[in-house]
C-alpha positions in Angstrom: 8.6 -29.9 6.5 7.5 -26.7 8.4 5.9 -23.9 6.5 4.5 -20.4 7.1 1.5 -18.9 5.2 1.1 -15.2 4.3 -2.1 -13.7 3.1 -2.1 -10.5 1.0 -5.5 -8.7 0.8 -4.9 -6.1 -1.9 -6.8 -3.9 -4.3 -6.0 -6.0 -7.3 -6.1 -9.5 -5.8 -6.4 -11.7 -2.7 -3.3 -13.9 -2.5 -1.9 -16.6 -0.3 1.6 -17.9 -0.2 3.2 -20.9 1.5 6.9 -20.5 2.3 9.5 -22.7 3.9 11.7 -21.3 6.6 14.3 -20.2 4.0 11.7 -18.1 2.2 11.3 -20.4 -0.7 7.7 -20.2 -2.0 6.0 -23.6 -2.4 2.7 -22.3 -3.8 1.2 -18.9 -4.6 -2.5 -18.7 -5.2 -4.6 -15.6 -6.2 -8.1 -14.5 -7.0 -9.0 -11.0 -8.3 -10.4 -8.4 -5.9 -13.5 -6.8 -7.3 -15.3 -3.7 -5.9 -18.9 -3.1 -6.9 -21.4 -0.3 -6.8 -24.6 -1.9 -5.3 -26.8 1.1 -6.1 -26.6 2.0 -9.9 -27.8 5.5 -9.0 -24.7 6.0 -6.9 -21.8 4.9 -9.0 -19.3 6.5 -6.7 -20.4 4.3 -3.8 -18.1 1.4 -4.1 -17.7 -1.6 -1.7 -16.0 -4.9 -1.4 -18.5 -7.6 -0.6 -17.5 -9.2 2.7 -18.8 -12.6 1.5 -16.6 -12.2 -1.6 -13.5 -11.3 0.5 -14.0 -14.4 2.7 -14.8 -16.9 0.0 -11.8 -15.9 -2.1 -9.6 -16.0 1.0 -10.9 -19.6 1.6 -10.2 -20.5 -2.0 -6.6 -19.3 -2.0 -5.9 -21.0 1.3 -7.3 -24.3 0.1 -5.3 -24.1 -3.0 -2.0 -23.4 -1.1 -2.6 -26.1 1.5 -3.4 -28.7 -1.2 0.0 -28.0 -2.8 1.9 -28.7 0.5 3.6 -32.1 0.8 2.1 -34.8 2.9 2.9 -34.4 6.6 3.7 -30.7 6.2 3.4 -28.7 9.4 2.0 -25.1 9.2 3.7 -22.9 11.8 1.3 -20.0 11.5 -0.7 -17.7 9.3 -0.5 -13.9 9.1 -2.4 -11.4 7.0 -1.1 -8.3 5.2 -3.9 -5.9 4.1 -4.7 -2.7 2.2 -5.2 0.2 4.6 -8.5 1.9 5.5 -11.3 -0.3 4.4 -13.5 -1.7 7.2 -17.0 -2.6 8.2 -19.3 -2.7 11.2 -19.7 -5.9 13.3 -22.5 -6.5 15.7 -22.1 -8.1 19.1 -22.6 -11.6 17.5 -19.7 -11.0 15.1 -21.9 -10.6 12.1 -21.2 -7.9 9.5 -23.8 -5.1 9.2 -22.5 -3.6 6.0 -19.9 -4.2 3.3 -16.4 -2.8 3.2 -16.5 0.7 1.9 -13.7 0.7 -0.7 -10.8 3.2 -0.7 -11.9 4.3 -4.3 -15.3 5.3 -2.9 -16.2 9.0 -3.0 -19.0 9.3 -0.5 -16.8 10.6 2.3 -15.2 13.5 0.4 -17.5 16.1 2.0 -16.5 15.0 5.5 -12.8 15.1 4.5 -13.2 18.7 3.2 -15.0 19.8 6.3 -12.3 18.2 8.5 -9.6 20.1 6.7 -11.3 23.3 7.5 -12.1 22.5 11.1 -9.2 20.4 12.4 -6.6 21.4 9.7 -4.1 19.3 8.0 -1.2 20.6 10.1 -3.0 19.7 13.4 -3.8 16.3 12.1 -0.3 15.5 10.9 1.4 16.8 14.1 -1.1 14.7 16.2 -1.1 11.4 14.4 1.6 11.5 11.7 -1.1 11.0 9.0 -2.4 13.6 6.6 -6.2 13.5 6.1 -7.4 11.6 3.0 -10.9 11.3 1.6 -10.9 7.6 2.2 -9.7 7.7 5.8 -11.6 5.4 8.2 -12.6 8.4 10.4 -14.8 9.8 7.6 -16.5 6.4 7.0 -17.6 6.5 10.6 -18.9 10.0 10.2 -20.8 9.1 7.1 -22.3 6.0 8.8 -23.3 8.1 11.8 -25.3 10.5 9.5 -26.7 8.1 7.0 -27.1 4.8 8.9 -27.4 5.7 12.6 -29.4 2.5 13.0 -26.4 0.4 11.9 -24.0 2.3 14.0 -26.2 1.9 17.1 -25.9 -1.9 16.6 -22.2 -1.8 15.9 -20.0 -3.5 18.5 -16.7 -3.0 16.6 -15.5 -1.4 13.3 -13.3 -4.0 11.8 -10.6 -3.5 9.1 -10.4 -6.1 6.3 -7.4 -8.0 7.6 -8.8 -8.1 11.1 -12.1 -9.4 9.6 -10.2 -12.4 8.1 -8.4 -13.0 11.4 -11.7 -13.0 13.2 -13.2 -15.5 10.7 -10.1 -17.7 11.2 -9.8 -17.7 15.0 -12.6 -15.5 16.5 -10.3 -12.7 17.9 -11.0 -9.0 17.3 -7.8 -7.0 17.3 -5.7 -4.8 15.0 -2.0 -3.9 14.7 -0.4 -0.5 15.2 0.3 0.0 11.4 -3.4 -0.7 10.5 -4.6 1.5 13.3 -2.5 4.3 11.9 -4.6 4.2 8.7 -7.7 5.3 10.5 -6.6 8.9 11.2 -7.5 8.3 14.9 -4.4 6.6 16.2 -1.3 8.0 17.9 1.8 5.9 16.8 3.8 7.5 19.6 1.5 6.5 22.4 0.1 3.4 20.6 -3.4 4.4 21.7 -6.5 5.8 20.0 -6.2 9.6 20.1 -8.9 11.3 22.3 -8.3 14.7 20.8 -9.1 13.4 17.3 -12.1 11.2 18.1 -13.7 13.8 20.3 -13.4 16.5 17.6 -14.9 14.1 15.1 -17.8 13.1 17.3 -17.0 9.3 17.0 -16.6 6.6 19.6 -13.1 5.2 20.0 -14.7 2.2 21.7 -15.8 1.0 18.3 -12.2 0.4 17.3 -10.5 -2.9 17.9 -7.7 -3.0 20.6 -4.3 -2.4 19.0 -1.3 -4.7 19.4 2.1 -5.1 17.8 2.3 -7.0 14.5 3.5 -10.6 15.3 1.2 -11.0 18.2 -0.5 -14.4 18.4 -4.2 -13.9 18.3 -5.6 -17.4 18.6 -5.9 -20.7 16.7 -7.9 -21.8 13.7 -11.3 -23.0 14.7 -13.2 -26.1 13.6 -15.5 -23.9 11.4 -12.6 -22.1 9.8 -10.7 -25.3 9.2 -13.7 -26.7 7.3 -13.8 -23.7 5.0 -10.0 -23.1 4.5 -8.3 -26.4 4.8 -6.1 -25.0 7.6 -5.6 -27.6 10.4 -7.5 -26.9 13.6 -5.2 -25.2 16.1 -3.0 -23.5 13.5 -1.7 -20.2 15.1 -3.1 -17.0 13.7 -0.6 -14.2 14.0 -1.3 -10.5 13.7 0.0 -9.0 10.4 -0.4 -5.4 9.2 -0.4 -2.8 6.5 0.4 -4.5 3.2 3.2 -2.2 2.0 5.1 -2.5 5.3 4.8 -6.3 5.2 6.2 -6.0 1.7 9.4 -4.4 2.7 10.4 -7.0 5.3 11.8 -9.6 2.9 14.2 -6.9 1.5 15.5 -5.6 4.8 12.9 -2.9 5.3 12.9 -3.5 9.0 16.3 -1.8 9.4 16.6 1.9 10.2 17.6 4.1 7.3 16.5 1.5 4.7 14.6 3.2 1.8 12.4 1.0 -0.4 10.5 1.9 -3.6 7.5 -0.2 -4.0 6.4 0.0 -7.7 2.8 -1.1 -8.0 -0.5 0.5 -8.6 0.9 3.2 -6.4 4.5 4.2 -6.4 5.5 4.2 -2.7 8.7 5.5 -1.2 9.1 3.9 2.3 11.8 4.7 4.8 12.3 2.9 8.2 12.8 5.2 11.2 14.1 4.2 14.7 12.0 6.9 16.3 8.7 8.7 15.9 9.4 12.1 14.3 6.9 14.8 13.1 8.9 17.8 11.8 6.7 20.8 10.9 8.5 21.0 7.6 6.8 17.7 6.6 3.3 19.3 6.9 1.6 19.5 3.5 4.2 17.4 1.7 2.1 14.2 1.5 4.4 12.3 3.8 2.9 9.9 6.4 4.7 8.7 9.6 3.2 5.7 11.2 4.1 2.6 13.2 6.0 -0.1 11.4 5.1 -3.8 11.5 8.7 -4.4 12.4 8.9 -4.4 16.2 9.6 -1.0 17.8 10.2 0.7 14.4 8.4 3.5 12.6 7.8 4.1 8.9 7.6 7.2 6.7 6.1 7.0 3.3 5.3 9.2 0.4 3.2 7.8 -2.4 1.8 8.8 -5.8 -0.1 6.9 -8.5 2.4 4.8 -10.5 1.6 1.5 -12.2 -2.0 2.6 -12.6 -0.8 5.2 -15.2 0.9 2.6 -17.3 -2.2 0.3 -16.9 -4.3 3.2 -18.3 -1.9 3.6 -21.2 -2.0 0.0 -22.1 -5.7 -0.2 -21.9 -6.1 3.0 -24.0 -3.3 2.6 -26.5 -2.3 -1.0 -26.6 -5.3 -3.1 -25.6 -4.7 -6.0 -27.9 -0.9 -6.2 -27.5 0.5 -9.5 -26.1 2.5 -9.4 -22.8 5.7 -10.2 -24.7 5.2 -7.5 -27.2 4.2 -5.0 -24.6 7.3 -5.8 -22.5 9.5 -5.1 -25.5 7.7 -1.8 -26.1 8.3 -0.8 -22.4 11.9 -1.7 -22.8 12.3 0.4 -25.9 10.5 3.3 -24.4 12.5 3.2 -21.2 15.7 3.3 -23.2 14.6 6.3 -25.2 16.0 9.2 -23.1 16.0 12.4 -25.2 12.6 13.5 -26.5 10.4 16.5 -27.0 7.3 15.3 -25.1 6.6 16.0 -21.4 4.0 14.0 -19.4 2.5 14.9 -16.1 1.4 11.7 -14.3 -1.2 13.1 -12.0 -4.2 11.0 -13.1 -5.3 10.9 -9.4 -4.2 14.4 -8.5 -0.8 15.3 -7.0 -0.2 13.6 -3.6 3.2 15.0 -2.9 5.4 16.8 -2.4 2.9 19.3 -3.7 -0.5 18.2 -2.6 -3.2 19.3 -5.1 -6.3 17.2 -5.7 -7.2 19.2 -8.8 -3.9 18.4 -10.6 -4.4 16.3 -13.7 -2.4 14.2 -16.2 -1.2 15.9 -19.4 0.9 15.5 -22.4 2.7 18.7 -23.5 4.5 19.2 -26.8 2.3 16.7 -28.7 2.9 16.5 -32.5 1.6 14.3 -35.3 5.0 12.7 -35.5 4.8 11.3 -32.0 4.3 7.5 -31.8 2.9 5.0 -29.3 6.5 4.5 -28.1 7.0 8.2 -27.7 4.0 8.5 -25.5 5.1 5.6 -23.3 8.6 7.0 -23.0 7.2 10.3 -21.8 5.0 8.5 -19.2 8.0 6.6 -17.9 10.0 9.8 -17.6 7.1 11.6 -15.9 6.7 8.8 -13.4 10.5 8.9 -12.7 10.4 12.6 -12.1 7.5 12.2 -9.7 9.5 9.6 -7.7 12.5 11.9 -7.7 10.4 14.8 -6.4 9.0 12.7 -3.5 12.4 11.3 -2.6 14.0 14.8 -2.7 11.3 16.0 -0.3 12.2 13.3 2.2 14.9 15.7 3.4 12.2 17.3 5.6 12.3 14.0 7.6 16.1 14.0 7.7 16.4 11.3 5.0 19.0 11.4 2.3 19.4 7.8 1.1 22.6 6.6 -0.6 20.8 3.8 -2.4 17.2 2.6 -3.2 15.8 -0.9 -3.0 13.2 -1.5 -5.7 10.4 -4.1 -5.5 7.2 -4.6 -7.5 6.3 -4.9 -11.1 8.6 -2.2 -12.5 11.6 -4.1 -10.9 11.1 -6.9 -13.5 12.3 -4.8 -16.4 16.0 -3.9 -16.4 15.5 -0.9 -18.7 12.9 0.5 -16.3 15.3 0.0 -13.4 18.1 1.8 -15.3 15.9 4.7 -16.1 15.0 5.0 -12.4 18.6 4.9 -11.3 19.4 7.6 -13.9 16.5 9.8 -12.8 17.3 9.5 -9.1 21.1 9.6 -9.4 21.2 6.6 -7.0 22.2 2.9 -7.2 19.1 0.8 -7.3 19.1 -2.7 -5.8 16.6 -5.3 -7.0 16.2 -8.3 -4.6 15.3 -11.7 -6.1 11.9 -11.9 -4.2 8.8 -12.8 -6.2 6.1 -12.3 -3.6 7.2 -9.6 -1.2 4.0 -8.9 0.6 2.8 -12.4 1.2 6.4 -13.4 2.2 6.6 -10.5 4.6 3.3 -11.6 6.2 4.8 -15.1 6.5 7.9 -13.7 8.2 5.6 -12.1 10.9 3.9 -15.5 11.2 7.3 -17.0 11.9 8.1 -14.3 14.4 4.9 -15.0 16.3 5.1 -18.7 16.1 8.6 -18.8 17.5 10.4 -19.9 14.3 12.5 -16.7 14.4 13.8 -15.0 17.5 13.6 -11.5 15.9 13.2 -9.8 12.6 17.0 -9.9 12.0 17.0 -13.6 12.2 13.9 -13.9 9.9 15.6 -11.7 7.3 18.9 -13.6 7.5 17.0 -16.9 7.1 15.1 -15.6 4.1 17.7 -13.3 2.6 17.7 -13.2 -1.2 20.2 -12.3 -3.9 20.3 -8.7 -5.1 21.2 -7.1 -8.4 22.5 -3.6 -8.3 22.1 -1.0 -11.1 24.3 2.0 -11.0 23.2 5.3 -12.6 24.6 6.2 -16.0 26.2 9.6 -16.2 24.7 10.4 -19.6 21.3 9.3 -18.5 21.6 11.4 -15.3 22.4 14.5 -17.3 19.4 14.1 -19.5 17.1 13.8 -16.4 18.8 16.7 -14.7 18.5 18.9 -17.8 14.8 18.1 -18.2 13.7 18.4 -14.6 13.0 22.2 -14.9 10.7 21.5 -17.9 8.7 19.0 -15.8 8.4 21.4 -12.8 7.5 24.4 -15.0 4.8 22.4 -16.8 3.3 21.3 -13.5 3.2 24.8 -12.1 1.9 26.4 -15.3 -1.1 24.1 -15.5 -2.2 24.5 -11.9 -4.7 27.3 -12.7 -6.0 25.5 -15.7 -6.6 22.3 -13.7 -8.4 24.2 -11.0 -10.8 25.7 -13.5 -11.4 22.3 -15.1 -12.1 20.8 -11.7 -14.9 23.3 -11.2 
């Protein structure tokens, strides 16, 4: 009758899950995440309303708690969160602005100036994180220039998951993995990096103190209990970066484990026993940061993934039912040999060649090509993109012998087979429905004392796994067509640069 609750604050939804100590979900509740542009004259200035984030968190928590059996005991609550989005708090704990969303474009000039002055190589070799236009550092620089009055009143800059923890128990803290998202944190020393903050002209004192994920922050207050339904005194335990929480239920705390998280972004994550920043990794898009697993580090490479198929469905199959679309995906994934090539860089190329001007493209298009042909080319292009990122992991000393796949793409066996063929590796799909919320719940159990360590948490919640071996004929098709994909990407570079201008 003891349960753990994991929150998942993501770009698509705010979710809560209640799990028993064997990892079985009792209830999953969700509300959509919605970013808005408050000023119609500035459509690129996007925010998450802090009232909306809190109200939806309260709603999903109430729904989950209402579903628990009478007499249920809640061992703890932990929050997984998207990376860089934060807001300024005054000394009374009141927000002074909304969360600037990661899709916001206002900070790009600061990012571009930083690349020239501090350089990408220096940034990576200092913090393990390449600069990105949405990094927290550039939000602070923008606020300093455009709203110095707000920054003067700011006591702490609070990331979204830390905002929720503060609302629940009053504490202000962040974990090492979330701190790494800011561009100002050294995972090796576990401190805010003076070299970076001094060069940027920002105040490291504005950042919350960093602690390991799994740290007990406090207990649910009377005010939070009234809003969320959580019992007063429920332990609030520090979570961390959402993708890292998401790998815990599938063994992603173990060194050498490589997980492919197939969601809006296609993420390749590898767990490292030590902090390593080889010069060969500079400019490849790889990030090395602190893990939520105790004393572990994480390397990840990412590119836009599921957002591409979401675009395809919206543009080419908007009225298709879920069942019919699933069948179309299955047929397209099984269609190996074709004359179309698709470049999936709808958000630029983020690795292993980093090029913000890269764009998506169909090549070889003929009047005979069908809806299914287009989707087949998209699936192939996304698989090639994953292969390129995984191959580049050699710069970090990583050459995996298998891949663990989680996320939406793992639900279709034909997609899984196409990925195994493209990568030439066995692909394991664990039977875990809600990886991120469950991973947060595992951290809650670690902090609450239900598990002695992450190995015990994983053993208690371990799931069944289905393995898909690569097919020789399918591997040969991907091997033969890789050169066409790479040539197309290189050939369009100059065209895309001109179009970007």
